[in-house]
C-alpha positions in Angstrom: 8.8 21.4 -30.2 8.2 23.7 -27.5 5.0 26.2 -26.5 6.5 29.1 -24.8 4.2 31.3 -22.5 5.3 34.5 -20.4 3.1 35.2 -17.7 4.7 38.5 -17.0 2.1 40.7 -18.5 -1.2 39.9 -16.2 -4.7 40.4 -17.5 -5.9 43.8 -17.4 -9.4 42.7 -16.0 -6.6 41.0 -12.8 -7.9 42.8 -9.8 -6.3 40.1 -7.7 -4.2 41.1 -4.9 -0.2 40.1 -5.2 0.5 36.9 -3.1 3.3 36.7 -0.8 6.4 34.3 -1.7 4.9 31.5 0.4 1.6 31.8 -0.5 2.7 31.7 -4.2 5.0 28.7 -3.9 2.0 26.8 -1.6 -0.5 27.0 -4.7 2.5 25.7 -6.9 2.7 22.2 -4.6 -0.6 21.9 -4.6 -1.2 22.0 -8.5 2.5 19.8 -8.6 1.2 17.0 -6.4 -2.7 17.1 -7.9 -1.0 16.9 -11.3 0.6 13.3 -10.0 3.7 15.0 -8.7 5.1 12.1 -5.8 8.7 13.0 -6.1 10.7 16.3 -5.7 14.3 16.3 -5.4 15.7 19.6 -4.1 19.0 21.7 -4.4 19.1 23.9 -1.6 19.0 27.5 -2.4 18.3 31.0 -0.8 15.6 31.8 -3.5 14.0 28.8 -3.8 13.1 28.7 -0.1 9.2 29.3 -0.5 8.9 26.3 -2.2 11.2 24.6 -0.5 9.2 25.6 2.8 6.2 24.9 0.8 7.6 21.0 -0.1 8.6 20.5 3.3 5.2 21.4 5.0 3.7 18.9 2.6 6.1 16.3 3.2 5.3 16.4 6.9 1.9 15.7 5.7 2.8 12.6 3.5 2.0 14.3 0.3 5.0 13.9 -1.4 8.6 12.3 -1.1 12.0 14.9 -1.1 15.0 14.2 -1.9 18.4 16.1 -1.6 21.2 16.7 -3.7 24.1 19.5 -2.9 25.1 19.1 -6.8 22.2 20.4 -9.4 23.4 18.2 -12.1 22.6 15.0 -9.5 20.0 16.4 -8.7 18.8 16.4 -12.3 19.8 13.3 -13.6 18.5 11.7 -9.7 15.1 13.3 -11.0 15.4 11.8 -14.7 16.2 8.4 -12.9 13.0 8.8 -10.9 10.3 9.8 -14.0 11.8 7.0 -15.9 11.1 4.0 -13.1 7.7 5.2 -12.0 6.6 6.5 -15.2 5.2 9.7 -13.6 6.6 13.5 -13.8 8.9 14.1 -11.2 10.3 17.2 -10.4 13.6 19.0 -9.5 13.6 22.2 -7.8 16.8 25.1 -8.0 18.0 28.4 -6.6 18.7 31.2 -9.9 21.7 31.7 -11.2 24.5 28.4 -12.6 22.2 26.7 -10.2 19.5 26.5 -13.2 22.5 25.9 -15.6 23.8 22.9 -14.0 20.3 20.9 -15.3 21.3 21.2 -19.1 22.2 17.8 -19.7 19.2 16.3 -17.7 17.3 18.4 -19.5 18.5 17.6 -23.0 18.3 13.8 -22.3 15.0 14.1 -21.0 14.2 16.2 -24.0 15.5 13.0 -26.3 13.9 10.7 -24.5 10.4 11.9 -23.4 10.8 11.2 -20.1 8.6 14.1 -17.9 11.0 16.0 -16.1 9.8 19.5 -14.3 12.3 21.9 -13.8 11.0 24.7 -10.6 13.8 27.2 -11.4 13.3 30.0 -8.4 14.4 33.0 -9.9 14.9 37.3 -8.8 11.4 39.5 -9.4 11.5 41.1 -12.3 12.8 44.5 -10.7 16.2 43.1 -9.4 16.6 41.5 -13.5 19.2 43.5 -15.4 20.6 44.9 -12.4 23.6 43.2 -11.5 22.1 41.9 -8.9 23.5 38.6 -7.6 23.0 35.0 -8.8 20.8 36.6 -11.3 20.7 35.9 -15.1 18.2 35.1 -17.9 16.5 32.4 -16.8 13.3 32.1 -18.5 14.0 29.7 -22.2 16.8 29.3 -21.1 16.6 25.3 -22.0 15.3 27.0 -25.5 14.0 24.2 -28.0 15.2 21.2 -25.5 11.7 22.0 -23.5 7.9 21.2 -24.4 7.0 24.6 -22.7 8.7 26.7 -20.9 7.1 30.2 -18.5 8.1 32.7 -16.6 6.3 33.2 -13.0 6.1 36.8 -12.0 6.8 37.6 -8.3 3.2 38.3 -6.7 1.4 36.4 -9.4 -0.7 33.1 -9.4 1.1 29.9 -10.7 -1.9 28.0 -11.1 -2.6 28.4 -14.9 1.3 28.0 -15.7 1.8 24.7 -13.4 -0.7 23.2 -15.0 -0.3 24.0 -18.7 3.0 22.7 -17.8 2.2 19.5 -16.5 0.2 18.7 -19.2 2.6 19.5 -21.6 5.6 17.2 -19.6 2.6 14.0 -19.8 2.3 14.8 -23.4 -1.1 16.0 -22.8 -0.7 18.6 -26.2 -1.3 17.1 -30.0 1.7 15.9 -31.8 4.1 16.2 -28.7 5.7 13.4 -26.6 6.1 13.6 -23.3 9.1 15.8 -22.2 10.9 18.4 -19.5 9.0 21.8 -19.0 10.5 24.8 -17.3 8.8 26.9 -14.4 10.7 29.3 -14.0 9.0 31.6 -10.8 9.8 34.8 -9.1 9.9 35.4 -5.8 9.7 38.2 -3.5 10.9 39.0 -0.3 10.1 38.1 2.4 11.4 34.3 1.7 11.2 32.5 4.9 7.8 31.6 6.4 6.3 34.4 9.3 7.8 33.9 13.2 3.9 32.4 13.6 4.3 30.1 11.0 5.6 25.7 12.1 5.4 22.5 9.9 2.3 20.6 10.5 2.6 17.7 12.8 4.7 14.9 10.4 2.5 11.6 9.6 3.7 8.6 8.4 4.6 9.1 4.9 2.7 7.1 2.0 5.5 5.1 0.2 4.7 5.0 -3.6 5.7 2.4 -5.8 4.7 1.6 -9.3 5.4 -1.8 -10.8 8.3 -2.0 -12.8 8.9 -5.3 -13.5 9.4 -7.3 -16.8 6.6 -7.8 -19.0 5.5 -9.9 -21.7 2.6 -9.7 -24.6 1.1 -11.8 -26.7 -0.4 -11.1 -30.5 -2.4 -13.8 -32.3 -0.6 -15.7 -35.0 -0.1 -14.0 -37.7 -2.7 -15.1 -40.7 -2.2 -17.5 -43.0 -2.7 -15.2 -46.0 -0.1 -12.8 -45.3 3.2 -13.3 -47.7 5.8 -14.7 -46.6 8.9 -12.7 -46.2 12.6 -12.6 -45.4 11.2 -9.9 -42.6 13.8 -9.2 -39.6 12.4 -7.0 -36.7 15.1 -4.9 -35.0 13.8 -4.0 -31.4 15.8 -0.5 -30.5 16.0 1.6 -27.1 12.5 1.5 -25.4 10.8 -1.0 -28.1 9.1 -2.5 -25.5 7.8 -6.0 -25.3 5.6 -5.4 -28.4 8.2 -6.4 -30.6 8.9 -10.0 -29.1 5.3 -10.7 -29.5 5.6 -9.3 -33.1 8.3 -11.1 -34.1 7.1 -14.6 -32.3 3.5 -13.9 -33.8 4.7 -13.5 -37.7 7.0 -16.2 -37.2 10.7 -13.7 -37.8 14.0 -13.3 -36.1 14.1 -10.8 -33.7 17.3 -8.3 -33.2 17.0 -7.0 -29.9 19.1 -3.9 -28.5 19.3 -4.7 -24.4 17.8 -1.5 -23.4 14.8 -3.0 -25.9 12.8 -4.7 -23.3 12.3 -7.2 -26.0 15.4 -9.5 -25.7 14.2 -12.6 -24.9 11.5 -15.6 -26.3 12.2 -17.7 -28.7 12.9 -15.5 -32.1 15.5 -13.7 -30.0 18.9 -13.9 -31.8 21.8 -12.9 -29.6 25.4 -11.4 -31.3 22.8 -10.7 -34.5 25.1 -7.4 -35.2 27.8 -9.8 -36.4 25.5 -12.0 -38.5 23.9 -9.3 -40.7 27.3 -9.2 -43.2 25.4 -13.1 -43.3 22.2 -12.2 -44.9 23.4 -9.0 -47.0 22.2 -8.6 -50.7 24.7 -10.7 -52.2 23.9 -13.7 -49.4 21.7 -17.1 -50.4 19.3 -15.2 -48.1 19.3 -11.5 -47.9 17.1 -9.7 -45.7 14.2 -8.0 -47.9 12.3 -6.1 -45.5 13.2 -4.8 -41.5 10.5 -3.7 -38.9 11.8 -1.7 -36.5 10.4 -0.6 -33.0 12.0 1.6 -31.0 15.0 3.6 -31.4 18.3 1.8 -33.1 21.4 3.5 -31.6 24.2 1.0 -30.9 26.1 -0.6 -34.0 27.3 0.4 -37.5 25.7 -3.1 -38.9 22.2 -2.1 -38.1 23.1 1.1 -39.2 24.0 0.3 -41.9 21.2 -2.4 -42.7 18.8 0.7 -42.4 20.8 2.2 -45.1 20.8 -0.3 -47.7 18.4 0.8 -50.4 17.6 -2.9 -51.1 15.8 -3.0 -48.1 12.5 -1.5 -47.1 11.9 -0.6 -43.7 9.0 0.4 -41.5 8.5 1.9 -38.1 6.1 1.7 -35.4 5.0 4.6 -34.4 1.7 4.6 -32.3 2.1 7.9 -30.9 4.8 10.7 -31.2 7.7 10.5 -30.2 10.9 12.6 -29.1 14.2 11.0 -30.8 13.7 12.4 -34.3 11.3 14.8 -36.0 9.1 13.6 -38.8 10.4 13.2 -42.3 14.2 13.2 -41.3 14.4 9.0 -41.2 14.0 6.6 -44.4 11.4 4.1 -42.5 7.9 4.2 -43.9 6.2 5.4 -40.2 2.9 3.3 -39.4 0.7 3.6 -36.6 -1.1 0.5 -36.1 -0.1 -3.3 -35.7 -2.4 -4.4 -38.7 -0.8 -1.9 -41.0 2.4 -3.3 -39.8 1.4 -7.1 -40.0 0.7 -6.5 -43.9 4.0 -4.3 -44.1 6.0 -7.4 -42.7 4.3 -10.1 -43.7 5.1 -13.5 -41.9 8.6 -15.5 -42.3 8.8 -18.8 -43.4 9.7 -21.8 -41.3 13.3 -21.9 -43.0 13.7 -18.9 -42.9 13.5 -18.2 -39.0 15.6 -21.5 -38.5 18.6 -20.6 -40.6 18.6 -17.1 -38.5 18.5 -19.4 -35.0 20.8 -21.9 -35.8 23.2 -18.9 -36.9 22.7 -17.4 -33.8 23.1 -20.8 -31.9 26.4 -21.2 -33.9 27.8 -17.1 -32.9 26.6 -17.8 -29.7 28.6 -20.8 -29.0 31.9 -18.9 -30.7 31.6 -16.0 -28.8 31.4 -17.6 -25.5 34.2 -20.1 -27.2 36.7 -17.5 -27.5 35.7 -15.5 -23.8 35.7 -18.8 -21.7 39.3 -19.3 -23.6 40.5 -16.2 -21.2 40.3 -16.3 -17.5 40.7 -12.5 -17.1 37.5 -10.5 -16.9 36.9 -9.0 -20.0 34.0 -6.3 -21.8 32.1 -8.6 -23.4 32.6 -11.4 -20.5 31.6 -8.4 -18.1 28.4 -7.5 -20.2 26.9 -11.4 -20.8 27.6 -12.3 -16.4 25.9 -9.1 -15.5 23.0 -9.6 -18.0 22.6 -13.3 -16.9 22.7 -12.3 -13.4 20.6 -9.1 -12.5 17.4 -8.8 -11.1 14.8 -6.6 -10.9 16.1 -3.3 -12.7 19.7 -2.7 -15.0 20.9 0.4 -16.2 23.3 0.3 -18.6 25.6 3.0 -19.2 26.8 4.5 -22.0 30.1 3.8 -23.8 30.9 0.2 -24.5 28.8 -1.3 -21.2 25.5 -1.8 -23.4 27.2 -2.9 -26.4 29.5 -5.6 -24.1 26.1 -6.7 -23.4 24.6 -6.5 -27.0 27.2 -8.5 -28.2 27.5 -11.1 -25.5 24.1 -10.9 -23.3 22.6 -14.7 -23.8 18.9 -14.0 -24.7 16.4 -15.4 -22.2 13.4 -17.5 -22.5 11.6 -14.6 -20.7 13.0 -11.3 -19.2 14.5 -11.2 -15.9 15.0 -7.5 -15.6 14.0 -4.1 -16.2 16.4 -2.2 -18.3 17.0 1.3 -18.6 19.6 3.4 -20.7 20.6 7.3 -20.8 20.3 6.7 -24.8 18.3 10.0 -25.6 21.6 11.7 -26.2 23.7 8.4 -25.1 26.0 10.6 -22.5 28.4 9.5 -20.0 27.2 11.9 -17.6 24.7 11.5 -14.9 25.0 7.7 -14.8 25.3 6.8 -11.0 22.7 9.4 -10.1 20.2 8.1 -12.9 20.5 5.0 -11.6 20.4 6.2 -7.7 16.7 7.4 -9.1 15.8 4.4 -10.5 16.6 2.3 -7.3 14.7 4.7 -5.4 11.8 5.3 -7.7 11.6 1.5 -8.5 12.1 0.4 -5.0 13.8 -3.2 -5.8 17.3 -3.9 -6.0 18.7 -2.3 -8.9 22.6 -2.9 -11.0 24.3 -0.4 -13.0 26.8 -1.4 -15.4 29.2 1.2 -16.4 33.0 2.2 -17.2 35.5 3.7 -15.3 35.2 7.2 -16.8 31.4 7.0 -17.0 31.8 6.2 -13.0 33.9 8.9 -12.4 32.4 11.8 -13.9 29.6 11.4 -12.1 31.5 10.1 -8.8 29.4 12.8 -7.0 26.5 11.5 -7.7 27.5 9.1 -4.8 27.0 11.3 -2.6 24.0 10.9 -0.6 23.4 13.7 2.5 22.4 12.9 6.1 19.0 11.1 6.7 18.9 10.6 3.1 17.2 7.4 2.0 19.7 5.0 0.5 18.7 2.9 -2.7 19.2 -0.9 -3.2 21.8 0.1 -6.1 25.0 -2.6 -7.0 27.2 -0.2 -9.2 29.1 -2.8 -11.2 32.3 -0.8 -12.4 34.5 -1.9 -15.5 37.9 -0.2 -15.0 39.8 -0.2 -17.8 41.8 3.0 -16.7 40.5 4.8 -19.7 37.7 5.6 -22.5 38.4 1.7 -23.8 35.5 2.0 -26.6 37.9 5.0 -28.6 40.0 1.6 -29.8 37.3 0.1 -30.8 36.6 2.9 -33.2 38.9 4.6 -35.9 40.5 5.7 -33.8 42.1 2.2 -32.5 43.6 1.7 -36.0 45.7 5.3 -35.5 46.9 4.1 -32.7 47.8 1.0 -33.9 49.7 2.5 -37.2 51.8 5.1 -34.4 51.1 8.1 -36.7 50.1 10.1 -33.6 52.6 8.8 -31.4 50.7 9.3 -28.1 48.3 11.6 -29.1 45.1 9.1 -29.3 46.2 7.6 -25.8 46.3 10.6 -24.3 43.1 12.6 -25.9 41.0 10.1 -26.5 42.3 7.0 -24.0 42.2 9.9 -20.9 44.3 7.0 -18.9 44.2 7.6 -15.3 45.3 6.3 -11.9 42.0 7.1 -9.3 41.6 5.0 -6.7 38.3 4.1 -6.4 38.5 1.9 -3.3 39.4 4.7 -1.5 36.3 7.1 -3.7 33.9 4.6 -2.3 35.7 4.8 1.2 35.5 8.6 0.9 31.5 8.2 0.5 31.0 5.4 2.7 30.4 3.2 -0.1 31.4 -0.4 0.3 33.8 -1.5 -2.5 35.2 -5.1 -3.8 37.7 -5.5 -6.7 37.5 -8.8 -9.1 39.6 -9.4 -12.1 38.5 -12.6 -13.3 35.5 -13.8 -14.7 34.6 -16.3 -11.5 35.7 -13.4 -8.7 32.8 -11.5 -10.9 29.8 -14.2 -10.8 30.9 -14.9 -7.6 30.5 -11.2 -6.4 27.0 -11.2 -8.6 26.0 -14.0 -6.8 25.8 -12.0 -3.3 22.7 -10.1 -2.6 22.4 -6.3 -3.1 21.6 -4.8 0.0 22.0 -1.0 0.1 24.7 0.4 -2.2 28.4 -1.3 -3.2 30.7 -0.9 -5.8 32.0 -4.4 -7.5 35.0 -3.1 -9.5 36.2 -5.3 -12.1 39.9 -4.4 -13.4 40.7 -5.5 -17.0 43.2 -4.8 -19.8 41.5 -2.4 -22.4 44.7 -2.3 -24.7 44.3 -6.1 -25.9 40.8 -5.6 -26.3 40.8 -4.6 -29.8 42.4 -7.8 -30.7 39.8 -9.7 -29.1 36.8 -8.2 -30.9 38.7 -9.4 -33.9 39.2 -13.5 -32.7 35.6 -13.4 -31.8 34.5 -11.8 -34.9 37.0 -14.4 -37.2 35.4 -17.4 -35.0 31.9 -16.5 -35.5 32.2 -15.5 -39.5 33.7 -18.9 -39.2 31.0 -20.9 -37.3 28.1 -18.9 -39.4 29.4 -20.2 -42.7 30.0 -23.4 -41.7 25.8 -23.6 -40.9 24.7 -21.3 -44.1 26.8 -23.3 -46.5 25.1 -26.5 -45.7 
């Protein structure tokens, strides 16, 4: 998925004089801004100085918003969050050497999530490469297959063509390629600083850019009566969008929607659907016949098992190229338009949808009963409350947080927040930085739910330099002193069996005793701690003002048993409904 261009060999007819570092940088900045870049995240460095000075000039003129982060990994994920919330290309600037390598995790996520992230990596000129010059390594094509386009722009040359091509690639303008990250490797030769005669232009009031990120609702015409009745379910995976909800409603079909689908709402949505799938298996009285898939399903094994069933036909709505799978590698039938999808799905009989809704209601009631019996906060109860209380924007961290919401988050009649998640590769890295970018890009209150290990992985993302804009960001940390998700996987059974002693706890549970309150104080972020559902509900009811951390202390060692009780209660309730 890479288109590479090496501009190191200029056209033989090109007699243009060599550009100074500042001249080339000013051209580069101008092309980027003309191409729709409104935010640039800058990490400090010497070789990237020409770009930094050119950006400072553009910032003084009110043409671009600059954010400064000393950690390139945090810078990369902040840029990723900005691109997610604005829908526009966002650039991140680094100096040479390991600085560029620190962007790899964000670039990988942007690749698989089709996010237009533009890497501006500064480099040494050709005469210094391979000589052992300080901070010099092989930067061209450093990201390999992870980027849509890579260009190595020699020192002194005009970067216009490379940057224009990079912008086109980032925005998905190439045939059969989705949007995604690009690398523009810009070499600069000394001098790297402005001449003594140059100065910043007079500062003007900066124009604040905001693209609407409010939750969306769509409507589609009702399915034609001539469509056959089928036992079809609509499965809305990550980034499915409101079209999935509209399709399910128009075709009278049950909607099984992950939280980050932005389709988990409406009259057809079923909350704890993943616990119901076994009740609609091949030997059930009402087996699922077909699945219509929107977006990318990533969260649960029951869903994966459904899509792997040989007795179930599945179709994938794919109107544009996507980045999360290679053509021909999935079994679903790809369909480009809703008319073909409608023919495949058919329409649901009233009894089919009613059966799902009754089973879903019974399952939700049973689940809520198990959770309400415990005053102490648990992962599912935290997920339920965060889902219920969040307005504006919500980022769900990988690991258990997003799965807790998927299990216990009650679908509302209409969406209350725009939901984000780094599901491209589902890593736990960069989550705080991503949330910061989302909050600053969307310019509205934002909540992020994440586990303690995910929080600690990106604790450096809390660092904002003096004068940097503060986001309206509430950070809810589910602190169970380690990695609870492994206890819900096969490793939990290994631990219960005692066959590997303390190995599971040490190697997977990764216990710790970090004082999150002290960490928050060190970064100047407000902090509160709760341990009950009532305390969390009260904390979530407070307005979001600046940055704050709500630490929810829970016990992960009883989580496997809790999920067992939930499954038993749901099975009993649903079995009673379906037996009628």
